[in-house]
C-alpha positions in Angstrom: -4.0 19.2 55.9 -5.8 20.9 53.1 -4.6 24.1 52.2 -6.9 26.9 52.3 -8.6 27.9 49.1 -9.8 31.5 48.7 -13.2 31.9 46.9 -13.1 32.4 43.3 -14.4 35.8 43.7 -11.3 36.6 45.3 -8.9 35.6 42.6 -8.1 38.8 41.4 -7.3 42.2 43.2 -9.8 44.4 44.9 -11.2 46.8 42.3 -13.5 48.7 44.4 -11.2 51.0 46.3 -12.9 54.1 48.0 -11.7 57.0 46.5 -11.6 59.2 49.7 -8.9 61.0 51.5 -9.0 60.8 55.2 -6.5 62.1 57.4 -5.1 60.6 60.4 -4.2 61.8 63.7 -0.7 63.2 63.6 -0.3 62.8 67.3 0.2 59.2 67.0 3.8 58.5 67.7 3.4 60.7 71.1 0.8 58.3 72.6 2.7 54.9 71.2 3.8 53.2 74.4 7.7 52.3 73.0 8.5 55.8 71.0 11.8 55.5 69.7 14.4 57.8 70.1 14.1 61.1 68.2 15.7 60.7 65.0 19.7 62.0 64.4 21.0 64.5 61.9 22.0 61.7 59.6 18.5 60.2 59.7 16.9 63.5 58.7 19.2 63.8 55.6 18.2 60.5 54.6 14.5 61.0 54.9 14.9 64.0 52.6 15.4 61.7 49.8 13.9 58.5 50.8 10.9 57.7 49.1 8.2 55.4 51.0 10.2 52.7 52.8 7.6 49.6 52.9 4.3 49.1 51.4 2.6 46.0 51.7 -0.7 44.0 52.2 -3.6 44.7 54.4 -6.1 41.9 54.2 -8.6 41.1 56.3 -11.1 38.1 56.3 -14.6 36.9 57.7 -13.9 33.4 58.0 -16.7 32.3 60.9 -19.5 33.5 63.0 -16.3 33.2 65.5 -13.5 31.5 66.6 -12.6 29.1 69.5 -10.3 31.5 71.5 -8.8 28.5 73.6 -8.4 26.2 70.9 -6.7 29.2 68.4 -4.2 30.2 71.5 -3.1 26.8 71.7 -2.8 26.2 68.1 -1.1 29.8 68.1 1.6 28.4 71.2 2.4 25.3 69.3 3.6 27.0 66.5 6.2 28.7 68.3 7.4 31.8 69.7 6.2 34.9 68.3 3.0 33.3 66.7 1.4 34.7 70.1 2.8 38.2 71.3 -0.5 39.9 73.0 -3.8 39.3 74.0 -7.0 41.4 74.2 -10.7 41.3 75.3 -11.4 40.2 71.8 -8.4 39.8 69.9 -5.0 38.0 69.5 -1.8 39.6 68.2 0.7 37.3 66.8 3.7 37.4 64.1 4.2 35.1 61.2 7.7 34.7 59.5 7.6 33.2 56.2 11.4 32.8 55.9 12.9 32.3 59.3 15.4 35.6 59.8 13.7 37.3 57.1 12.4 40.7 58.4 11.1 41.5 55.4 8.7 38.3 55.2 7.7 39.0 58.7 4.0 40.3 59.2 1.6 41.1 62.0 -1.5 38.8 62.3 -4.7 40.1 64.5 -7.2 37.7 65.5 -10.4 38.7 66.2 -13.3 36.7 68.7 -16.4 37.2 66.1 -14.6 35.3 63.0 -12.4 37.9 61.5 -8.5 37.9 60.8 -6.4 40.9 59.6 -2.6 40.2 58.2 -0.2 43.3 57.9 2.3 42.7 55.3 1.9 39.0 54.6 1.3 37.7 50.7 -1.7 36.0 49.8 -0.1 32.8 49.5 1.3 33.3 53.4 -2.2 34.6 55.0 -4.0 31.2 53.1 -1.4 29.2 55.3 -2.1 30.3 58.3 -5.3 30.4 57.8 -5.5 27.0 57.0 -3.4 25.2 59.4 -3.9 27.9 62.0 -7.2 29.7 62.2 -9.1 26.8 60.7 -9.1 24.1 63.3 -10.2 27.0 65.9 -13.7 28.3 63.3 -17.0 28.0 65.1 -19.6 27.9 62.5 -17.4 28.3 59.5 -18.8 30.4 56.7 -19.3 28.7 53.1 -16.8 29.6 50.6 -19.5 32.0 49.1 -20.2 33.8 52.2 -16.4 34.6 52.9 -15.4 38.0 52.8 -12.4 39.7 52.0 -11.0 43.4 52.2 -8.1 44.0 50.5 -6.1 47.3 51.2 -2.5 48.6 51.7 -0.2 50.4 53.8 3.2 52.0 53.3 5.5 54.0 56.0 6.7 57.2 55.4 9.2 59.8 57.0 7.5 62.6 54.2 3.7 62.8 54.4 1.6 62.9 57.1 -0.7 60.2 58.4 -3.6 59.2 55.8 -5.8 56.9 54.0 -6.7 57.1 50.2 -7.6 55.0 47.8 -7.5 52.0 50.4 -4.0 52.6 51.6 -2.8 53.4 55.0 0.0 55.6 54.6 1.9 55.5 58.5 4.6 57.4 59.8 8.1 55.7 59.8 8.6 55.8 63.8 5.0 54.7 64.7 4.4 51.7 61.8 6.2 49.5 64.0 3.7 50.0 67.1 0.8 47.0 67.5 -1.2 49.0 69.3 -1.6 51.3 66.3 -2.2 48.1 63.8 -4.6 47.2 66.5 -6.8 50.0 66.5 -7.1 50.3 62.2 -7.7 46.6 62.4 -10.3 46.9 64.9 -12.1 49.1 62.5 -11.3 47.1 59.3 -12.3 43.9 61.1 -15.9 45.6 61.9 -16.3 47.1 58.8 -15.6 43.3 57.0 -17.6 41.5 59.3 -20.5 44.3 58.6 -20.0 43.3 55.0 -21.2 39.7 55.7 -24.4 40.8 57.2 -25.0 43.3 54.5 -24.8 40.5 52.0 -27.4 38.2 53.8 -29.8 40.8 54.0 -29.1 41.4 50.1 -29.9 38.2 49.5 -33.1 38.0 51.5 -33.9 40.8 49.5 -33.2 39.4 46.0 -35.1 36.2 47.1 -38.2 38.3 47.9 -38.4 41.1 45.8 -40.9 39.9 43.6 -43.4 39.6 45.9 -45.2 43.1 46.2 -45.0 42.7 42.2 -46.5 39.5 42.4 -49.2 40.9 45.2 -49.9 43.9 43.0 -50.5 42.0 39.6 -52.2 38.9 40.6 -53.5 39.7 44.2 -51.7 36.6 45.3 -48.2 36.0 46.9 -48.2 32.3 46.1 -46.6 32.4 49.6 -47.8 29.8 52.6 -48.5 31.3 55.8 -45.5 28.4 56.7 -43.1 30.1 54.2 -44.0 33.8 55.0 -43.0 32.5 58.8 -40.1 31.0 57.7 -38.8 34.1 55.7 -39.5 36.6 58.9 -37.6 33.9 60.6 -34.5 34.4 58.8 -34.8 38.3 58.7 -35.2 38.5 62.8 -31.9 36.1 62.9 -30.1 38.4 61.1 -31.3 41.7 62.9 -30.5 40.2 66.0 -27.4 38.8 65.1 -26.4 42.5 64.0 -28.0 44.4 66.7 -28.2 42.1 70.0 -25.8 39.3 69.8 -22.6 40.9 67.7 -20.0 43.0 69.2 -20.0 44.5 66.0 -21.9 47.7 66.6 -20.0 47.8 70.0 -16.9 50.3 70.3 -14.5 47.9 71.4 -13.3 47.5 75.1 -9.5 47.8 74.1 -10.7 51.5 73.6 -12.2 52.1 77.1 -8.7 52.8 78.4 -6.7 53.7 75.2 -5.0 57.0 74.3 -6.9 59.2 72.9 -5.0 59.2 69.6 -5.9 55.5 69.3 -9.4 56.0 70.0 -9.3 59.3 67.5 -7.7 56.9 64.9 -10.2 53.8 64.9 -12.9 56.7 64.8 -11.2 58.2 61.4 -11.2 54.4 60.1 -14.8 53.7 60.7 -15.0 57.5 59.0 -13.2 56.2 56.2 -15.4 53.0 55.5 -18.5 54.5 56.1 -19.3 52.4 59.1 -22.3 54.3 60.5 -23.7 55.1 57.3 -23.8 51.5 56.4 -25.2 50.5 59.8 -28.1 52.8 59.5 -28.6 51.5 55.8 -28.5 48.0 57.0 -31.0 48.8 60.0 -33.5 50.4 57.3 -33.3 47.4 55.1 -34.5 44.9 58.1 -37.4 47.7 58.5 -38.4 47.5 55.1 -38.2 43.9 55.0 -39.9 43.6 57.9 -42.9 45.9 57.1 -43.2 43.9 53.8 -43.9 40.5 55.4 -45.9 42.1 58.0 -47.9 43.5 55.0 -47.8 39.6 53.7 -49.0 38.2 57.0 -51.6 40.3 57.1 -53.1 39.4 53.8 -52.4 35.6 54.4 -54.6 36.1 57.5 -56.9 37.9 56.0 -57.3 35.6 52.9 -57.2 32.6 55.4 -60.2 34.7 57.3 -61.9 35.1 53.9 -61.7 31.3 53.0 -63.3 30.2 56.8 -66.0 33.0 56.1 -67.1 31.1 52.9 -66.9 27.9 54.3 -69.1 28.7 57.5 -71.5 30.6 54.8 -71.5 27.3 52.4 -72.4 25.1 56.0 -75.3 27.1 56.6 -76.6 26.9 53.0 -76.7 23.3 53.3 -78.2 23.4 56.9 -81.1 25.2 55.4 -81.3 23.1 52.6 -81.0 20.2 54.5 -84.0 21.7 57.0 -86.3 22.8 53.9 -86.3 19.1 52.7 -87.0 18.0 56.5 -89.9 20.1 57.0 -91.1 19.4 53.2 -91.0 16.0 54.2 -93.0 16.5 57.4 -95.7 18.8 55.9 -96.0 15.7 53.2 -94.5 17.6 50.2 -91.8 15.0 49.9 -92.7 11.6 50.2 -93.4 8.6 48.1 -95.5 8.8 45.3 -99.1 7.7 46.2 -98.1 7.5 49.5 
């Protein structure tokens, strides 16, 4: 199978880090299902001098409009034990082990129904392999390479620092870092953020393609677009707006959190706050509103222009009818006829 190739704009590391600090709930360990036993005296002594235990990649890809869940489950089960560990209402969780028996090459993978995959602790090469061999056959309406979205972060575990996010790095307590529910909660927020980025890019593309229309109307008095073209633009805007607000689960709180512990819900909300999720949704809907108002104005202008053309056509038809009538009257009165008649 052809290997999954990242688009060119993903060749370099992401340099658009968010220079923000957001603390994470400290009560996470008490809310997890399988909390390890309290550390021993020796572990406490080691923690005083030990630096962060592990640092790894935390990558989020949006590669399609959706994933074929049954096909994906079959593909994961066919790969072997461990590739599919847990199922959730809108996500699947599994592990990937680059070198069998090597714990350092093992990472978690979360597959979301709306076309997003989140990787924890894998190399970029391993991520590409999973996308090509496991995810690619299950893609529904795969995104073209230029629209594929990647959000690169990092995570590290520690025994000394409090959980927090800073500069796109998630610092997690050592005892809580192995819990898949914690990673799922963070992954939900990152997946929704990355999916939202795809919609943002599409709206920006529409804005770029229409930004000169008001200037053209102001300078020349004409738009240069037919009524059909304007209707097509309105259709594009409506499709994206309905995809975000009506058809997608991007704006909804995931069903997993309806019954999750409060600490995990708080974790999800703080990650959403870090990626400025609510603000971005408001900005996106504001852009939709501006686009809709502009296109409504252009449609009204075209309708008025069309109405004026019809009025002039009617006027000229009346003029022709009047002229023809005058000739008929002149002919009846003998003003117009054969010479010498």
